[in-house]
ROMI-201089 format. One line per 2 residues: their letters; for each residue y negated, z negated, x negated of N, C-alpha, C. Coordinates in steps of 0.02 Angstrom, whole numbers, plus 50000, padded with zeros to 5 digits. Last residue first. Example, Ala and Ser with C-alpha at 12.3 -4.5 7.8 and 13.67 -1.06 7.14 Angstrom:
SA> 50112:49646:49358:50053:49643:49316:49998:49606:49355  50284:49610:49340:50225:49610:49385:50165:49610:49340
//
This chain:
XX> 51802:50080:49509:51865:50038:49498:51872:50034:49425  51647:50062:49584:51695:50099:49544:51740:50049:49526
XX> 51585:50063:49750:51601:50018:49699:51653:50064:49658  51429:50153:49787:51507:50147:49802:51534:50107:49735
XX> 51279:50095:49863:51321:50119:49807:51389:50109:49817  51219:50155:50018:51243:50096:49973:51279:50128:49916
XX> 51107:50232:50083:51162:50255:50037:51181:50197:49996  51015:50249:50230:51046:50202:50173:51099:50237:50139
XX> 50934:50413:50246:50976:50352:50271:50994:50309:50202  50825:50520:50314:50837:50477:50251:50876:50421:50292
XX> 50860:50677:50395:50842:50607:50400:50861:50579:50331  50817:50833:50475:50851:50792:50424:50830:50725:50433
XX> 50753:50930:50546:50810:50902:50582:50860:50869:50524  50625:50973:50512:50685:51008:50480:50746:50971:50507
XX> 50545:50881:50579:50531:50951:50586:50591:50995:50562  50584:50756:50538:50595:50779:50612:50589:50853:50622
XX> 50549:50766:50411:50617:50758:50425:50621:50780:50494  50406:50770:50419:50431:50839:50393:50510:50827:50406
XX> 50387:50641:50468:50376:50696:50507:50403:50767:50486  50511:50514:50421:50445:50555:50405:50445:50617:50449
XX> 50567:50398:50540:50575:50453:50493:50514:50483:50478  50575:50296:50641:50536:50284:50579:50551:50333:50518
XX> 50623:50346:50761:50675:50318:50712:50641:50297:50649  50502:50376:50824:50544:50332:50859:50598:50305:50806
XX> 50352:50380:50726:50417:50411:50742:50466:50365:50773  50251:50298:50690:50243:50322:50752:50315:50357:50772
XX> 50280:50266:50553:50292:50218:50599:50284:50237:50669  50249:50388:50491:50313:50378:50501:50330:50322:50548
XX> 50118:50375:50461:50128:50405:50523:50205:50411:50540  50118:50315:50332:50104:50266:50392:50127:50308:50461
XX> 50130:50434:50258:50178:50382:50258:50175:50338:50320  50001:50485:50280:50053:50520:50306:50115:50475:50303
XX> 49912:50390:50218:49905:50399:50290:49975:50444:50322  49962:50402:50090:49968:50335:50126:49958:50347:50203
XX> 49933:50535:50057:50001:50506:50059:50005:50449:50096  49789:50530:50078:49830:50580:50122:49905:50555:50119
XX> 49750:50443:49971:49732:50430:50043:49783:50467:50098  49787:50526:49865:49825:50457:49876:49812:50437:49952
XX> 49715:50637:49884:49780:50644:49896:49822:50575:49904  49584:50582:49856:49601:50611:49932:49683:50617:49935
XX> 49600:50550:49725:49593:50504:49776:49606:50519:49847  49612:50682:49680:49675:50628:49672:49664:50576:49719
XX> 49488:50730:49703:49549:50755:49730:49608:50717:49733  49412:50653:49620:49400:50651:49688:49465:50682:49733
XX> 49467:50685:49500:49477:50607:49523:49463:50611:49598  49422:50813:49488:49496:50801:49491:49509:50736:49520
XX> 49289:50850:49608:49315:50837:49537:49392:50818:49541  49288:50974:49732:49289:50904:49712:49308:50913:49639
XX> 49253:51083:49817:49236:51085:49738:49234:51012:49714  49285:51093:49947:49222:51063:49927:49213:51055:49858
XX> 49394:51173:49938:49341:51199:49983:49274:51167:49964  49480:51089:49859:49461:51159:49840:49406:51182:49876
XX> 49490:50969:49929:49468:50976:49858:49439:51047:49844  49551:51021:50049:49482:50989:50050:49445:50990:49977
XX> 49674:51068:50000:49625:51107:50037:49554:51091:50036  49729:50953:49952:49727:51002:49909:49667:51056:49938
XX> 49739:50868:50065:49688:50847:50007:49674:50905:49957  49825:50941:50147:49756:50928:50166:49711:50911:50113
XX> 49940:50948:50060:49909:50996:50078:49841:50991:50097  50019:50834:50035:49977:50844:49985:49924:50909:50010
XX> 50119:50817:50139:50090:50745:50105:50024:50768:50069  50162:50938:50162:50105:50916:50209:50080:50846:50177
XX> 50269:50965:50095:50204:50976:50058:50144:50965:50101  50377:50959:50169:50348:50900:50135:50285:50908:50101
XX> 50399:51087:50205:50366:51049:50252:50336:50984:50225  50455:51128:50074:50395:51158:50108:50367:51122:50158
XX> 50570:51040:50083:50527:51043:50026:50455:51068:50053  50638:51093:50200:50610:51024:50202:50566:51018:50145
XX> 50670:51218:50159:50618:51210:50215:50597:51141:50216  50761:51192:50052:50696:51220:50041:50641:51211:50094
XX> 50862:51128:50137:50833:51098:50085:50761:51124:50061  50893:51239:50215:50864:51186:50249:50832:51139:50194
XX> 50942:51329:50108:50890:51347:50154:50855:51287:50187  51053:51247:50060:51000:51259:50025:50927:51283:50070
XX> 51104:51118:50182:51107:51185:50159:51051:51193:50116  51133:50948:50164:51086:50996:50183:51108:51062:50149
XX> 51275:50864:50234:51239:50884:50172:51190:50940:50201  51271:50776:50397:51297:50822:50346:51245:50838:50292
XX> 51219:50700:50507:51253:50665:50447:51293:50712:50395  51151:50762:50599:51211:50747:50611:51257:50721:50556
XX> 51030:50782:50536:51036:50731:50589:51100:50714:50610  51065:50788:50359:51052:50826:50425:51055:50769:50472
XX> 51013:50683:50232:51062:50723:50263:51033:50755:50325  50968:50601:50084:50943:50644:50140:51006:50684:50166
XX> 50980:50432:50038:51009:50494:50037:50979:50533:50103  50946:50292:49933:50929:50333:49986:50966:50394:49986
XX> 50950:50191:49830:51000:50195:49877:50981:50235:49945  50866:50203:49724:50847:50165:49778:50894:50167:49843
XX> 50933:50282:49643:50910:50211:49614:50898:50176:49669  50935:50396:49720:50998:50368:49703:50986:50291:49680
XX> 50807:50435:49725:50835:50415:49790:50899:50375:49769  50782:50457:49589:50737:50402:49617:50777:50381:49688
XX> 50869:50575:49577:50886:50518:49539:50846:50453:49565  50903:50645:49746:50871:50640:49670:50888:50581:49643
XX> 51034:50687:49859:50982:50626:49836:50961:50652:49758  51121:50775:49891:51087:50734:49943:51044:50681:49917
XX> 51179:50859:49801:51199:50790:49797:51169:50745:49860  51145:50995:49839:51203:50983:49792:51230:50911:49801
XX> 51026:50983:49913:51080:51020:49938:51145:51007:49899  50945:50900:49835:50952:50887:49906:51016:50923:49932
XX> 50940:50974:49712:50967:50896:49720:50985:50886:49784  50885:51104:49746:50957:51091:49708:50976:51025:49723
XX> 50758:51066:49800:50812:51108:49841:50882:51098:49813  50699:51002:49695:50717:50967:49755:50772:51000:49797
XX> 50694:51100:49591:50727:51033:49581:50745:51008:49644  50631:51209:49658:50703:51215:49628:50727:51152:49626
XX> 50507:51149:49682:50548:51185:49738:50620:51187:49716  50461:51125:49554:50476:51070:49604:50517:51094:49662
XX> 50449:51255:49508:50502:51213:49478:50512:51151:49523  50344:51300:49592:50413:51333:49594:50462:51288:49564
XX> 50246:51222:49556:50265:51210:49615:50334:51247:49627  50233:51283:49422:50240:51201:49435:50277:51198:49496
XX> 50192:51407:49452:50249:51399:49419:50279:51323:49425  50066:51380:49524:50125:51406:49559:50185:51402:49521
XX> 49996:51317:49419:50014:51286:49480:50068:51303:49521  49993:51418:49322:50028:51360:49303:50044:51318:49363
XX> 49902:51510:49402:49972:51527:49382:50017:51466:49366  49791:51438:49406:49817:51448:49475:49907:51471:49457
XX> 49747:51421:49277:49767:51360:49322:49811:51381:49374  49829:51536:49167:49777:51516:49210:49794:51457:49245
XX> 49937:51591:49091:49908:51517:49077:49845:51495:49117  49978:51715:49112:50012:51654:49155:49981:51586:49138
XX> 49913:51784:49016:49888:51781:49086:49919:51732:49130  49896:51715:48856:49941:51751:48902:49909:51735:48974
XX> 49811:51739:48710:49818:51704:48776:49850:51741:48827  49891:51735:48550:49867:51771:48609:49871:51727:48671
XX> 49963:51676:48456:49889:51667:48446:49854:51711:48502  50102:51646:48453:50076:51715:48447:49999:51726:48435
XX> 50125:51517:48442:50163:51557:48402:50129:51624:48394  50022:51448:48521:50037:51432:48453:50074:51477:48419
XX> 50050:51519:48646:49983:51526:48611:49988:51509:48538  50181:51473:48673:50167:51540:48668:50099:51556:48630
XX> 50155:51333:48677:50194:51351:48622:50188:51428:48618  50076:51329:48794:50044:51306:48722:50081:51337:48674
XX> 50173:51371:48888:50104:51405:48874:50076:51397:48812  50258:51264:48882:50283:51330:48861:50219:51376:48845
XX> 50178:51161:48926:50202:51158:48858:50231:51231:48834  50156:51196:49053:50096:51196:49008:50116:51190:48936
XX> 50280:51193:49118:50244:51256:49111:50193:51255:49062  50316:51048:49094:50349:51105:49060:50321:51171:49058
XX> 50248:50955:49162:50222:50968:49098:50254:51027:49058  50318:50932:49279:50255:50969:49282:50224:50988:49213
XX> 50417:50847:49244:50437:50916:49253:50374:50959:49250  50334:50730:49227:50369:50761:49165:50386:50828:49182
XX> 50293:50715:49361:50237:50720:49307:50275:50758:49244  50413:50691:49417:50387:50761:49427:50330:50774:49383
XX> 50436:50561:49381:50490:50618:49361:50447:50689:49367  50339:50492:49439:50348:50495:49380:50381:50545:49351
XX> 50368:50528:49585:50302:50553:49563:50304:50549:49480  50483:50457:49606:50494:50526:49602:50426:50560:49570
XX> 50423:50326:49612:50475:50342:49552:50480:50420:49543  50362:50344:49732:50324:50335:49672:50358:50341:49609
XX> 50471:50365:49818:50419:50418:49811:50381:50401:49746  50533:50242:49813:50569:50295:49780:50516:50353:49769
XX> 50443:50162:49876:50449:50150:49802:50493:50214:49769  50440:50230:49997:50386:50242:49950:50396:50219:49884
XX> 50564:50178:50042:50560:50250:50040:50495:50268:49995  50541:50039:50038:50596:50067:49988:50585:50149:49977
XX> 50443:50035:50145:50429:50016:50074:50482:50038:50030  50514:50075:50256:50458:50126:50226:50446:50100:50151
XX> 50692:50054:50244:50619:50032:50261:50574:50077:50223  50808:50172:50308:50785:50134:50257:50706:50113:50271
XX> 50894:50187:50465:50836:50216:50421:50816:50157:50374  51045:50215:50513:51012:50169:50481:50956:50200:50437
XX> 51133:50315:50563:51080:50297:50605:51029:50244:50572  51238:50340:50471:51191:50390:50491:51129:50368:50529
XX> 51320:50236:50456:51262:50237:50414:51212:50285:50435  51426:50272:50536:51391:50206:50551:51332:50199:50515
XX> 51476:50390:50490:51437:50390:50547:51400:50329:50559  51472:50413:50317:51496:50378:50371:51459:50384:50429
XX> 51469:50551:50230:51416:50508:50259:51447:50484:50318  51521:50633:50082:51540:50601:50147:51495:50546:50166
XX> 51447:50650:49959:51451:50706:50010:51471:50679:50079  51462:50533:49887:51390:50552:49908:51396:50606:49965
XX> 51586:50527:49853:51567:50477:49898:51494:50498:49931  51594:50626:49753:51632:50640:49817:51606:50586:49869
XX> 51520:50559:49659:51504:50622:49680:51531:50643:49744  51612:50459:49625:51545:50441:49654:51516:50505:49689
XX> 51723:50526:49575:51727:50476:49633:51664:50470:49668  51664:50584:49462:51696:50624:49513:51693:50586:49581
XX> 51628:50476:49392:51577:50527:49413:51599:50576:49466  51749:50417:49349:51704:50384:49389:51649:50436:49421
XX> 51902:50506:49352:51837:50500:49311:51795:50467:49370  52019:50533:49409:52007:50459:49393:51939:50458:49359
XX> 52039:50661:49425:52019:50623:49485:52000:50553:49475  52077:50703:49296:52011:50728:49323:51989:50680:49385
XX> 52151:50577:49201:52155:50633:49246:52083:50651:49276  52146:50532:49036:52121:50517:49096:52131:50581:49143
//
């Protein structure tokens, strides 16, 4: 089998090229939120990695490492999330959940995101959770109160997309990016 005949190479090149006709199509909010929920499941698994490494360190050495504090684990986890999103958005234009729901993130002129723009989009997208995290920290809320506030914040932030002229999320407007329909390519 030649290198160009491999299906994964054909599909990867199809992700990079964004036809102009599709660049203006904004997927429904329901579809984007379904992808968001699926993304949350994957992020849960990724978020377990720093804790597992810390637990393994304690089990093997018997010593408590300073990086096992809650704040350090949160920073490490947030860094892993930033790497995950920046890499997938710049390399492929979509994460696994986005691919499943046929979504793709591109610049407003339909090009693939650069790594700095993908990182900026990640930082801006933290607006989904930042208000709830600040409120929970300032008010010393329980974990469940913080999660409830985060859920309400996510729903509110998602509904703000309905106020955008093209129904895009506001972090996309800030970063000059957009989520578009990415219909699956037919393999031969």
